[in-house]
C-alpha positions in Angstrom: 0.2 0.2 0.3 3.2 2.7 0.8 4.6 2.5 -2.8 1.0 2.3 -4.8 -1.5 4.2 -3.3 -1.6 8.5 -2.5 -2.3 7.7 1.0 -0.2 9.3 3.5 1.8 7.1 5.7 0.3 8.1 8.5 -3.0 6.6 6.8 -1.0 3.0 6.1 0.1 2.9 9.7 -3.3 2.6 10.9 -4.7 0.7 7.5 -2.5 -2.3 8.9 -3.1 -2.1 12.7 -0.3 -0.3 13.9 -1.0 2.0 16.4 1.4 4.9 15.6 3.0 5.3 12.3 6.5 5.2 14.8 5.7 1.2 15.2 5.5 0.8 11.9 8.7 2.7 11.3 10.5 0.2 13.8 8.7 -3.0 12.3 10.7 -1.4 8.5 13.9 -1.0 10.6 14.2 -4.4 11.6 12.7 -6.3 8.3 13.6 -4.6 5.4 16.5 -2.6 7.2 14.4 0.3 5.5 12.3 3.6 6.7 8.9 2.8 5.1 9.7 6.6 3.8 12.9 5.2 2.2 10.4 2.6 0.7 8.2 4.8 -0.6 11.1 7.9 -2.1 12.3 4.2 -3.3 9.3 2.6 -5.0 6.9 4.7 -6.1 9.8 6.8 -8.0 10.5 3.2 -9.6 7.0 2.9 -10.7 6.7 6.3 -12.7 9.9 6.0 -14.3 8.1 2.1 -15.8 5.3 3.8 -16.2 7.1 6.7 -18.6 8.9 3.7 -20.7 5.7 2.1 -21.6 
């Protein structure tokens, strides 16, 4: 949802059951070892570039 919607990280965190955006951030740092914001930036850019090349 982070990379496929226009929702902010606060809304995404709440939608997935995290009590706070900080809780989601901590989970992201443990699992993929990047913040949710970094993940969103990296993959949203990637999708935009892919769509431009179609």
